[in-house]
VOGU-853971 format. One record per residue: residue in three letters; x, y, z of N, C-alpha, C, CB in turn. Coordinates in steps of 0.05 Angstrom, whole numbers, padded with zeros to 5 digits, always signed. Glycine has a CB too. Example, Ala and Ser with C-alpha at 12.3 -4.5 7.8 and 13.67 -1.06 7.14 Angstrom:
BEGIN
ALA+00264-00114+00156+00246-00090+00156+00264-00066+00156+00226-00089+00181
SER+00257-00045+00142+00273-00021+00143+00258+00001+00157+00282-00012+00114
//
This chain:
BEGIN
GLN-03137+00570+01728-03172+00572+01731-03166+00561+01748-03197+00560+01712
VAL-03173+00559+01765-03187+00541+01802-03192+00526+01801-03211+00545+01820
GLN-03180+00504+01800-03214+00474+01802-03210+00473+01838-03204+00422+01780
LEU-03246+00460+01839-03247+00450+01861-03253+00416+01874-03262+00466+01867
VAL-03240+00394+01876-03249+00380+01886-03253+00361+01906-03249+00378+01877
GLU-03272+00357+01907-03294+00340+01940-03280+00317+01941-03336+00330+01937
SER-03296+00300+01963-03281+00287+01969-03306+00284+01988-03253+00295+01973
GLY-03301+00260+01999-03309+00248+02026-03355+00248+02039-03284+00274+02051
GLY-03370+00260+02020-03388+00248+02021-03392+00212+02033-03392+00254+01999
GLY-03418+00220+02035-03425+00184+02032-03463+00181+02066-03375+00156+02051
LEU-03465+00160+02079-03475+00145+02086-03480+00147+02121-03462+00127+02074
VAL-03489+00169+02128-03482+00165+02161-03505+00163+02180-03466+00190+02173
GLN-03512+00152+02198-03520+00143+02225-03517+00173+02238-03499+00117+02239
PRO-03558+00178+02241-03560+00194+02258-03542+00199+02287-03583+00189+02261
GLY-03521+00210+02303-03509+00221+02316-03474+00220+02313-03521+00212+02337
GLY-03478+00205+02284-03453+00200+02264-03437+00232+02256-03467+00182+02230
SER-03418+00218+02252-03388+00247+02238-03379+00238+02209-03346+00246+02261
LEU-03381+00257+02207-03365+00255+02158-03342+00278+02157-03400+00274+02118
ARG-03326+00278+02151-03312+00288+02141-03309+00310+02103-03300+00267+02147
LEU-03315+00330+02096-03310+00324+02079-03288+00350+02083-03333+00319+02060
SER-03274+00339+02045-03243+00354+02053-03258+00365+02005-03194+00317+02067
CYS-03239+00397+02003-03244+00409+01986-03216+00422+01972-03263+00425+01994
LYS-03206+00404+01950-03173+00395+01938-03193+00431+01919-03161+00344+01912
PHE-03162+00462+01923-03154+00476+01907-03136+00477+01896-03154+00490+01910
SER-03141+00479+01872-03111+00489+01858-03122+00505+01834-03087+00461+01846
GLY-03105+00512+01823-03111+00541+01812-03102+00569+01800-03118+00547+01825
SER-03101+00578+01830-03091+00597+01837-03080+00597+01873-03112+00615+01828
ILE-03084+00616+01870-03068+00633+01913-03096+00618+01931-03071+00695+01922
PHE-03101+00604+01954-03111+00598+01957-03117+00621+01982-03108+00575+01952
ALA-03092+00625+01990-03092+00633+02017-03111+00671+02010-03050+00633+02033
ILE-03123+00677+01990-03132+00705+01984-03166+00700+01993-03125+00715+01947
TYR-03176+00670+01968-03193+00666+01977-03217+00662+01999-03188+00663+01971
LEU-03244+00669+01995-03263+00670+02015-03279+00631+02011-03289+00704+02007
MET-03272+00620+02018-03279+00586+02016-03306+00596+02047-03237+00554+02029
ASN-03321+00575+02020-03342+00564+02038-03354+00545+02031-03359+00578+02044
TRP-03377+00531+02058-03384+00505+02049-03422+00513+02055-03366+00474+02072
TRP-03419+00506+02035-03460+00502+02017-03460+00474+02008-03469+00526+01977
ARG-03498+00487+02021-03518+00457+02020-03550+00457+02017-03515+00441+02048
GLU-03547+00427+01990-03568+00436+01974-03590+00418+01977-03560+00438+01947
ALA-03616+00409+01994-03622+00392+02003-03652+00392+01985-03618+00393+02033
PRO-03663+00377+01984-03678+00383+01959-03713+00392+01974-03676+00349+01935
GLY-03718+00416+01948-03743+00419+01959-03739+00447+01966-03751+00400+01983
LYS-03709+00449+01980-03705+00480+02001-03679+00495+01987-03695+00472+02043
GLN-03675+00521+01989-03656+00536+01992-03620+00533+01994-03667+00545+02011
ARG-03609+00537+01971-03580+00525+01980-03573+00549+01997-03555+00518+01954
GLU-03563+00541+02021-03560+00537+02050-03521+00544+02051-03574+00499+02061
MET-03523+00573+02057-03480+00564+02076-03489+00556+02096-03449+00593+02089
VAL-03463+00519+02110-03470+00527+02130-03442+00534+02144-03489+00509+02141
ALA-03416+00544+02123-03394+00550+02143-03373+00568+02128-03379+00522+02154
GLN-03363+00575+02126-03339+00589+02108-03318+00606+02133-03356+00616+02082
ILE-03295+00599+02117-03270+00622+02139-03261+00643+02110-03227+00597+02159
THR-03260+00657+02115-03251+00696+02107-03208+00686+02107-03268+00734+02156
PRO-03210+00697+02098-03173+00706+02086-03163+00711+02109-03165+00737+02064
GLY-03168+00723+02131-03165+00730+02151-03163+00707+02170-03181+00746+02154
GLY-03184+00703+02158-03190+00663+02175-03206+00656+02199-03161+00648+02188
LYS-03235+00680+02198-03260+00685+02206-03264+00657+02207-03280+00704+02189
GLU-03271+00655+02230-03298+00622+02221-03339+00646+02216-03303+00582+02278
ASN-03344+00615+02196-03375+00625+02203-03389+00611+02202-03389+00641+02192
TYR-03420+00615+02215-03429+00590+02214-03458+00585+02215-03418+00578+02233
ALA-03473+00570+02205-03515+00582+02197-03511+00566+02226-03548+00561+02159
ASP-03536+00583+02246-03541+00565+02267-03539+00545+02272-03555+00563+02273
SER-03555+00542+02241-03563+00494+02247-03536+00475+02243-03591+00473+02212
VAL-03516+00482+02243-03495+00475+02248-03484+00484+02272-03483+00479+02229
LYS-03487+00513+02287-03461+00516+02295-03451+00498+02314-03459+00538+02304
GLY-03429+00496+02347-03426+00472+02353-03424+00442+02341-03439+00473+02364
ARG-03428+00433+02321-03435+00407+02307-03407+00409+02276-03479+00411+02295
PHE-03404+00428+02280-03400+00425+02242-03374+00440+02251-03426+00445+02212
ILE-03347+00426+02238-03324+00451+02226-03301+00448+02215-03315+00467+02244
ALA-03309+00471+02215-03288+00478+02175-03263+00485+02188-03300+00515+02147
ASP-03234+00484+02160-03206+00495+02173-03193+00488+02140-03188+00473+02209
LYS-03181+00518+02139-03152+00521+02116-03132+00500+02120-03133+00552+02120
ASP-03126+00495+02109-03091+00472+02108-03081+00490+02087-03092+00429+02094
TYR-03064+00514+02090-03046+00523+02076-03022+00505+02056-03036+00537+02095
ALA-03026+00493+02077-02997+00474+02061-03005+00445+02042-02973+00460+02090
SER-03025+00440+02035-03047+00426+02029-03074+00439+02009-03054+00419+02055
ASN-03074+00454+02017-03094+00478+01989-03122+00453+02005-03081+00474+01930
THR-03123+00456+02016-03151+00435+02021-03171+00450+02046-03138+00397+02035
PHE-03198+00448+02027-03207+00457+02060-03229+00442+02069-03216+00490+02063
THR-03227+00430+02089-03243+00414+02100-03271+00427+02115-03226+00401+02117
LEU-03282+00397+02114-03307+00414+02134-03321+00380+02168-03351+00425+02094
GLN-03322+00379+02181-03323+00362+02197-03346+00374+02205-03301+00358+02213
MET-03356+00339+02199-03400+00348+02222-03395+00336+02237-03439+00338+02213
ASN-03399+00336+02257-03405+00318+02278-03433+00318+02287-03389+00323+02300
SER-03437+00292+02303-03488+00302+02310-03480+00299+02291-03518+00336+02322
MET-03498+00289+02272-03501+00288+02253-03537+00286+02245-03483+00270+02248
LYS-03557+00299+02234-03582+00289+02238-03582+00285+02222-03602+00297+02246
SER-03616+00279+02204-03633+00276+02191-03634+00304+02176-03653+00268+02206
ASP-03627+00320+02187-03640+00361+02177-03602+00356+02155-03639+00407+02227
ASP-03591+00352+02172-03568+00357+02150-03556+00342+02131-03548+00364+02159
THR-03582+00329+02110-03573+00294+02082-03584+00319+02071-03595+00250+02077
ALA-03563+00327+02050-03559+00352+02031-03539+00342+02002-03542+00380+02052
VAL-03544+00348+01993-03507+00361+01975-03493+00376+01979-03503+00372+01952
TYR-03476+00373+01989-03445+00396+02003-03429+00407+01976-03415+00374+02027
TYR-03432+00421+01978-03412+00441+01962-03397+00461+01966-03421+00450+01948
CYS-03371+00458+01964-03354+00486+01966-03339+00496+01942-03332+00484+01987
ASN-03336+00517+01952-03350+00557+01939-03319+00572+01947-03389+00580+01970
ALA-03308+00585+01922-03289+00587+01933-03291+00619+01924-03266+00565+01926
ARG-03277+00643+01929-03301+00658+01928-03264+00686+01912-03328+00664+01970
VAL-03282+00698+01900-03250+00735+01914-03267+00752+01893-03193+00735+01899
GLY-03274+00776+01902-03292+00790+01884-03313+00786+01878-03287+00792+01866
GLU-03328+00803+01847-03362+00793+01844-03353+00783+01816-03394+00823+01845
GLN-03319+00768+01801-03310+00755+01790-03303+00740+01780-03308+00756+01790
HIS-03297+00726+01806-03272+00695+01817-03292+00696+01834-03230+00695+01831
ASN-03318+00668+01821-03333+00651+01839-03344+00615+01829-03360+00671+01844
TYR-03318+00615+01857-03310+00572+01846-03335+00557+01858-03272+00549+01869
TRP-03335+00543+01840-03357+00515+01852-03339+00498+01849-03389+00503+01834
GLY-03346+00472+01861-03342+00448+01870-03368+00429+01845-03348+00449+01909
GLN-03357+00397+01850-03377+00385+01839-03390+00390+01861-03376+00358+01829
GLY-03393+00373+01883-03431+00371+01898-03421+00341+01907-03471+00371+01868
THR-03422+00341+01937-03415+00306+01942-03444+00303+01968-03369+00298+01960
GLN-03464+00284+01959-03475+00273+01976-03471+00264+02004-03479+00260+01967
VAL-03493+00280+02020-03490+00276+02044-03519+00272+02051-03474+00297+02057
THR-03519+00230+02064-03552+00226+02074-03542+00215+02098-03577+00202+02054
VAL-03554+00232+02126-03549+00222+02146-03579+00200+02156-03540+00246+02163
SER-03575+00170+02167-03597+00154+02159-03595+00126+02167-03601+00156+02131
LEU-03618+00121+02185-03609+00090+02188-03606+00065+02167-03626+00081+02204
//
């Protein structure tokens, strides 16, 4: 059974940076499509960053040039470096691992707040 444990959320000022980590265990990290999603109050859950098993990175337009996702195969960790943060980035962030339709796993979520 895949487990995803997130860390790194918190409060940051506008323009600041924050790094989220997602520790993956229970299966073969390399075969999973890894995603970071976020959900803000009153808004739909949004996929913000993705790394495919082949290593291709995809980002939402709202975070392109500011957020960087990474997969560390040595430690089975999926990270999201968030720079030049804005108040619109305030949300609960979720790590997601998926392969096929039947294997879709979520982390517990971590709160990120961008505010003075």
